C-alpha positions as CSV (number, residue, x, y, z in Angstrom):
1,M,83.2,122.9,108.1
2,G,83.9,124.5,105.3
3,A,87.3,126.5,105.3
4,A,89.2,127.1,107.6
5,L,89.0,124.8,111.2
6,I,88.2,122.8,107.7
7,A,85.0,121.0,108.3
8,L,83.2,123.2,110.5
9,C,80.0,125.3,108.3
10,V,80.5,129.2,108.1
11,A,77.4,130.7,107.3
12,G,76.1,134.1,106.6
13,C,75.4,137.2,104.5
14,G,77.9,140.0,103.0
15,S,79.1,143.2,104.4
16,K,77.8,146.8,103.1
17,G,78.0,149.9,103.7
18,D,82.0,150.9,104.7
19,D,82.8,147.2,104.9
20,A,82.6,146.5,100.9
21,K,84.5,149.9,100.0
22,K,87.4,148.7,101.9
23,E,87.0,145.0,100.6
24,S,88.3,146.5,97.2
25,K,91.7,147.0,99.2
26,A,91.9,144.0,100.7
27,P,95.7,142.1,100.0
28,Q,93.4,139.1,98.1
29,K,93.0,141.4,94.8
30,S,96.4,140.7,93.9
31,G,94.6,137.2,93.7
32,R,97.8,135.2,94.7
33,G,101.0,135.6,96.9
34,Q,104.0,134.7,96.6
35,F,105.1,131.2,97.8
36,S,108.7,129.9,98.4
37,N,108.0,127.4,101.3
38,P,104.2,127.0,101.2
39,T,103.7,123.7,103.1
40,R,105.7,125.5,106.5
41,I,103.2,127.0,108.4
42,D,103.7,128.8,111.0
43,N,101.0,132.0,111.4
44,P,100.7,131.9,115.3
45,Y,96.9,131.8,114.8
46,F,96.9,129.2,112.4
47,P,99.9,127.0,112.5
48,L,99.7,123.7,110.8
49,R,102.7,121.7,112.4
50,P,102.5,118.1,110.8
51,G,102.3,115.9,113.3
52,T,99.0,117.8,115.3
53,K,95.7,116.0,116.1
54,Y,93.1,118.9,116.8
55,T,89.5,117.2,118.9
56,W,86.5,119.4,119.5
57,E,83.2,118.4,121.1
58,G,79.9,120.4,121.2
59,T,76.8,120.5,119.4
60,E,74.6,121.7,116.9
61,Y,71.2,122.1,115.1
62,Q,69.9,119.6,112.4
63,G,66.8,121.1,111.6
64,K,65.0,121.8,115.1
65,E,67.0,118.5,116.7
66,K,69.8,119.6,118.7
67,V,72.5,117.1,118.3
68,S,76.2,116.0,119.6
69,H,79.0,116.9,117.4
70,H,82.5,116.0,117.3
71,V,85.5,116.9,115.2
72,V,88.7,115.8,114.7
73,F,91.7,117.0,112.3
74,I,94.9,115.8,112.1
75,V,97.7,118.1,110.2
76,T,99.4,114.9,108.1
77,G,102.6,115.5,106.1
78,L,101.4,115.0,103.2
79,T,101.3,117.3,100.5
80,K,99.3,118.0,96.9
81,T,100.4,120.4,94.1
82,I,97.6,122.4,93.6
83,D,97.1,125.0,90.8
84,G,101.1,125.5,90.6
85,V,101.4,125.5,94.9
86,K,102.3,122.6,97.1
87,A,99.8,122.8,99.8
88,R,99.8,120.3,103.2
89,V,97.3,118.2,103.6
90,V,94.3,118.3,106.6
91,W,92.1,115.3,107.5
92,D,89.4,116.4,109.2
93,R,86.3,114.5,110.3
94,D,82.9,115.0,111.9
95,Y,80.5,113.1,113.3
96,A,77.3,113.8,114.8
97,E,75.9,111.9,117.4
98,G,78.8,109.5,117.4
99,K,78.7,108.7,113.7
100,L,80.7,109.8,110.9
101,I,79.0,112.0,108.6
102,E,81.8,113.5,106.4
103,G,85.7,113.1,105.9
104,E,87.0,115.7,104.7
105,L,90.6,116.7,102.7
106,A,91.5,119.9,102.8
107,F,94.8,121.9,101.2
108,D,96.4,125.0,103.0
109,A,99.5,126.9,102.0
110,Q,101.0,129.6,103.3
111,D,102.6,132.4,101.2
112,D,105.9,134.8,102.1
113,A,104.6,137.3,104.1
114,G,102.6,135.2,106.3
115,N,99.0,134.8,105.0
116,V,98.1,131.4,105.4
117,W,95.3,130.0,102.2
118,I,92.9,127.1,101.4
119,Y,93.7,125.7,97.8
120,G,90.9,123.9,97.7
121,E,89.0,121.2,99.2
122,Y,87.4,117.4,99.0
123,P,84.4,116.8,102.0
124,E,82.9,113.2,101.3
125,E,79.4,113.0,102.8
126,W,78.0,109.8,104.2
127,E,74.5,108.8,104.4
128,V,73.9,105.1,105.3
129,K,74.2,102.5,103.6
130,N,74.7,105.0,100.6
131,P,78.3,105.4,98.7
132,P,80.0,108.7,99.5
133,K,79.3,111.7,97.9
134,A,81.7,114.5,97.6
135,P,79.3,117.7,95.4
136,S,81.2,120.3,97.5
137,T,84.3,119.6,96.0
138,W,86.1,122.6,94.6
139,F,89.6,123.9,93.6
140,P,90.7,126.3,92.4
141,G,92.0,127.4,89.0
142,M,88.8,124.8,88.2
143,D,85.4,125.9,87.3
144,G,85.9,129.4,88.3
145,A,87.2,128.7,91.4
146,K,89.7,130.7,93.3
147,A,92.0,130.4,96.8
148,G,91.3,132.1,99.5
149,F,92.3,133.1,103.1
150,L,92.1,130.7,106.3
151,M,94.1,133.9,108.2
152,L,95.7,136.7,107.4
153,A,99.4,137.3,108.2
154,A,98.5,140.3,111.0
155,P,94.7,139.8,111.9
156,R,93.4,143.0,113.3
157,P,90.0,144.2,114.5
158,G,88.7,146.8,112.1
159,G,90.2,145.8,108.9
160,A,88.5,144.7,105.8
161,S,86.7,141.2,105.2
162,Y,88.6,138.6,103.5
163,A,87.3,135.8,100.8
164,Q,87.9,132.7,102.4
165,G,87.9,131.0,98.8
166,F,85.3,131.1,95.9
167,A,83.4,128.6,93.7
168,P,80.9,130.0,91.8
169,K,79.7,126.5,90.4
170,I,78.7,125.0,94.0
171,Q,77.9,129.0,95.6
172,F,81.2,128.7,97.8
173,G,81.9,133.0,98.4
174,D,82.2,132.5,102.7
175,R,83.7,135.5,103.9
176,G,85.4,136.2,107.0
177,K,86.4,139.5,109.0
178,V,88.4,140.4,112.3
179,T,86.1,141.7,115.0
180,K,87.2,141.5,118.4
181,K,90.8,140.4,120.5
182,L,90.0,139.2,123.9
183,K,92.4,139.1,126.6
184,R,91.7,135.9,127.8
185,M,89.6,132.3,127.4
186,C,89.3,129.4,129.1
187,V,88.5,126.1,127.1
188,P,88.9,122.2,128.0
189,A,92.4,122.1,126.7
190,G,94.0,125.1,128.4
191,C,93.2,128.9,129.1
192,Y,94.9,131.3,126.2
193,R,95.7,135.1,125.9
194,D,95.4,137.5,123.2
195,V,92.7,135.5,121.8
196,I,91.1,136.7,118.3
197,V,87.7,136.4,117.2
198,V,86.6,136.2,113.5
199,E,83.5,136.5,111.9
200,E,82.6,134.4,109.5
201,W,79.2,134.2,106.6
202,T,78.5,132.8,103.1
203,P,76.3,133.9,100.4
204,E,74.2,130.5,101.0
205,E,72.7,131.6,104.2
206,P,71.8,135.1,104.2
207,G,71.7,136.4,108.0
208,A,72.8,133.8,109.1
209,K,77.3,134.0,111.1
210,Q,79.3,132.2,112.6
211,L,82.3,133.0,114.9
212,K,86.0,131.3,115.8
213,Y,88.6,131.9,118.0
214,H,91.8,131.9,117.2
215,A,94.8,131.8,120.3
216,P,98.7,132.1,119.3
217,G,100.0,129.2,118.7
218,I,97.3,126.5,118.8
219,G,95.0,127.9,116.7
220,T,91.2,127.5,116.9
221,I,89.8,126.8,120.2
222,R,86.4,127.6,120.4
223,V,83.3,128.3,117.7
224,G,80.3,129.7,118.1
225,F,77.3,131.7,116.3
226,K,76.1,134.6,116.2
227,S,72.9,134.3,114.1
228,G,71.6,131.3,111.7
229,A,69.9,128.1,112.3
230,Q,72.7,125.4,112.9
231,R,73.4,127.2,115.5
232,E,77.2,125.1,115.8
233,S,78.9,125.1,119.3
234,L,82.5,123.6,119.7
235,V,85.1,124.1,122.0
236,L,88.7,122.7,121.6
237,Q,89.1,119.4,124.1
238,R,92.7,118.4,123.4
239,V,96.2,119.2,121.0
240,E,97.8,116.1,120.8
241,R,101.1,115.1,118.6
242,L,100.9,111.7,117.1
243,D,104.4,109.6,117.0
244,A,105.7,108.7,114.1
245,A,103.9,105.0,114.3
246,A,100.7,106.8,114.6
247,L,101.1,109.2,111.6
248,A,102.0,106.4,109.6
249,K,98.9,105.0,110.2
250,V,97.5,108.2,109.6
251,H,99.1,108.7,107.0
252,K,97.7,105.2,105.1
253,Q,94.1,106.6,105.4
254,V,94.4,109.5,104.0
255,R,95.9,108.0,101.2
256,K,93.2,105.4,100.9
257,L,91.2,108.8,100.7
258,D,93.1,109.8,98.1
259,E,92.6,107.4,96.1
260,R,88.6,107.2,96.2
261,G,88.4,111.0,95.6
262,Y,89.8,110.1,92.1
263,R,86.4,107.6,91.7
264,V,84.0,109.9,93.5
265,S,84.9,113.3,92.3
266,P,86.3,112.4,88.6
267,K,86.3,115.7,87.2
268,L,87.5,117.9,89.6
269,Y,89.6,115.9,92.2
270,G,90.7,113.0,89.4
271,R,92.6,116.2,87.4
272,T,94.7,116.7,90.7
273,P,97.9,114.5,90.8
274,R,98.5,111.9,94.2
275,V,99.3,113.7,97.9
276,R,103.1,112.8,98.3
C-alpha cells in the first residue's frame, strides 16, 4: 500500500494549474522538520500508539479479476533510526484471497509541529516457491530519496498538495491533498465524525486516484478510489489493543523480518541500524 495506511497502494497523476503554484509554498519545502520526540505520534488523524492492531477488509482488481483483500497493520514498540531521526516501526501485512502477498516494515516519525512523516519502507513481495524480494525498498538519504508527509499537523480541505515521499530510483513520488471533511461516516469498526478525505496519486499510474478517509482519534477508516485500474476498496473492521504477551510475539516476528532485510536488500536496508 505505499505510504500511509502503509500497505495500501496509491495511484494517479499530479495536480496542475493553481494547485501546482500552491505546492511551492507547502511546508515540505524545508525538507525536514524538528524532531524532539519523534516516536510519540499523536496526530489526531494519524495516531500510532504502540500495541494497536488495525484490520481492514475489502476488494481490489488484479488485472480484470476482482479479488478479496485483507490488511493487518500493527504499531510496534520498536524503533529504527533513519537519516538521523528515530522512527516508530509499523508492521503491515497484505493478503489477497487469503494468501500473504506482501509484508512490510515502515518507519514513521512526528515532528514538533505535529506533522507525521514517512521515513522509509521495506516491502517484501511474496510469490509461491520463490524467495522474498523487496525491489521497492527506499530510505531518505539514500539514492536521492527524501522523507514525506503521511499526515499534516492541521489538514484542511483546499490546502496545497504535499509529497508523501520521494525515491527517484524506484520512481516513487506519491502525493496527497485533503479535499473534503465529512460530518459523519460509519464502517464496521464504528461511526466517526469530522472525517477528512485525502486524495492520493502517483506518477507511476497517470490518471488513477485513490481516496483515504481518516477519522480523528483513530486514523484511516476507509480506502476507496476515484479512478484507476486497481479500484481498491477497504473498510476498517476492528481496532484492537494487544496485551504485553501478544506484543512481545509481534516484536519477535518483526525482528526476524528486520534481520532478513539485511540479506534481501543489502544495499539499502543493509545500511540501516537494527530495530531496537
